[in-house]
N, C-alpha and C positions, 0 to 999 in steps of 0.2 A: 911918187905920185901914179908912176903901171902898174905899179908891186899888189896895190889895193880893186885896181881895174882886173887887173887878170885873176883875180884873185876873186872880185865877182862874176868878172866869163865864167868860172870852173865854175862854181855856185848852182848858174846861172844852167851851165852846161849838166851836174848834177843831174839837181830841180827837174831838167828836162820841159824847161818854158819855151819852145817853141825853137831849141835850140841840138845840133845834136850834125856825127856825121856818122857821111854813111863810105867803106870805105867797097869798092870790085873792083873782078877787075868783067874786061868787055869780052864779046866773040874772041874780038884782034886781040887779047891776052893788050889788054890799055887796063889802067889802071887806074880809078877815079875817083874823087875825095873829095866832097858838100861839106862845108858848115853854111849853117846858116843861119839864122836868132834875129827877128826883130825888121823882117822885111832882107833884109842887110840878109848876103850870098856869095863865096867865093868859092869858085869848082876848080881841080885840078884836072888832066888827063897827060894823062905822060907813057907810056913805056917802062916795065918797072924795073930803074937799074939805067932806061939810054937817058940823055937830053934828049929836044926839050925836053921840055913843063907848059901845057896851056893850059895862061891862066885868065878862069872870067873872073869878074867884080862886076854886080847889078849890089846896088839898095843903096848906095854910099854916098853921098851928096860926094861932086867935088870938093875939095881941099884948095884954100887959098894961098899962090905965087911960094911960095917957099918951103911949103909942105907937099906931100903926098903919098900912100899907101905902101906900107913896105910888107911883099908877103912873108912869110916864114915859113918851118920846116923845124920840129923839136926831133931833132931826130938824137934816141939813147942821151934823155933830157936837158940836153945843149941844143939850145934857139940856135939854126942854124939860115942867117939869106937865100932867096930865091930871090928875092927882085925890086925891085918899084919904080913903084907908078901913080896914074892918075888917074881920075875917072870921070867922065867929061861933063856933060850938066843935065841930062843924064841918067844918072850917077853910073852908070856903066863905063867897064874896058875890056877888054884884051889883045889879049897879046903872047905868044913865047915866052917862055926865059932857057936861059942853056943853063938850064942845075938836072939832074938823074934824079924823076924822085923814086924815092923807095916807101916796099909797102910795106913795116910798121913806122912811116912818120905822119908826124899830126898835123895839117896849118893851122895858120894863125895868121892873121893883120894887124900891125896897129896902123898910127900916123906916124912918123916920123919928118923931119925938115926934108928937102926935096931929093936928098945928092945920097939918100940912106944912112944909119947908122949899122955898125959892128956889133950891137946888143942891144932889147930891144926899147928903144926910152922916151917915147911914149904912149899915148893912151891904145890899151886893146882891143877892137875895132869886134874883132872875128874871136875861137882859141875850141880847136875839137875836143874834146874831150876828150882829160888825161893831160891835158898839153902842161900842166905847171906853170910854174916860172921862171923867168931864166935867171931866178941864182944859184 
């Protein structure tokens, strides 16, 4: 089920329908990555190679009890979990995860059980261009 959603998300990103990723360094040597589509956004900011990473989600409806949004990076073709969270009633969440973001990492967000998953199993709601599939 999620594989089809991931493929569709990659097609949307590749086709440029309002989705994309921006990777840049700020003046303080911070790494910022943003992925957005259809009003939903994930933003990650960190010092490259150092924890924590500050993550912001917006435009995503609050998940029901038992579900959450799991933030991932695609690193060397492998999906690595950053952490799991849930948005508030306004569709927003911000917090720090004990995770070191690298320059080459690509962001993705999936819907998962509230305890998290070891690999993506739910709907892919955001994925950076080039994120690929978890298989």
